[in-house]
Steps between C-alpha positions, in 0.01 A plus 500: 500500500335458158455162333796365306507200268860437608394476866211273404738268317741503797210417734400209277859370487523523880167322539610226261817444703299476824248259350774279354669492840171403668446218252853367556449501878175305483528128552295311243225292658529124467195286564715205605614704803151476651407217731831414663419610853338303778209737542217580258486862616866546405428353157204739462712798600770400252242459221353842580842668505587344165170615351567854619853479365375395157247786498766754596738361238231537233419856610868603491535330161198688364639831631832422332322434169325840524832674567668316212210595272531867598877492441442346157271793421798731557693299243230514233409864569150438633558565871222715643248403233191305607500146359123505472399835347835643384464821702781642709505376857485792743847589630375509859387136460838399355680683780311296759487175301781492240390155382150623405395357163158664480357848547279540804173457305614181324647361825164561668313323219749213507458453877121514473509237228716274715268546797194423287659183361615382844162561662314273256 
């Protein structure tokens, strides 16, 4: 089945609904909840679980922002155009990753730049 902008938008809307549901189901971590057991190992486990929960919450939130950004591009008529170089994003890339904001070359450069900064 060939690529369709309508299907891409539907996929983004579905993904947004799933991400919003995930965020609603997540219990926000509260630091005051740590340290109320009688065993240090239990406190450590609780702290670890809360840390993981915060990381997952941030990751889901970031994914939601990407989806929202892609949906906004539909509204302003720029969906499928690379935010970095202005070239058209390959339809095969959009079919696999409807929230793509960059063409493959720019995405690659962006990831390499992030890796270089984080390795310093």
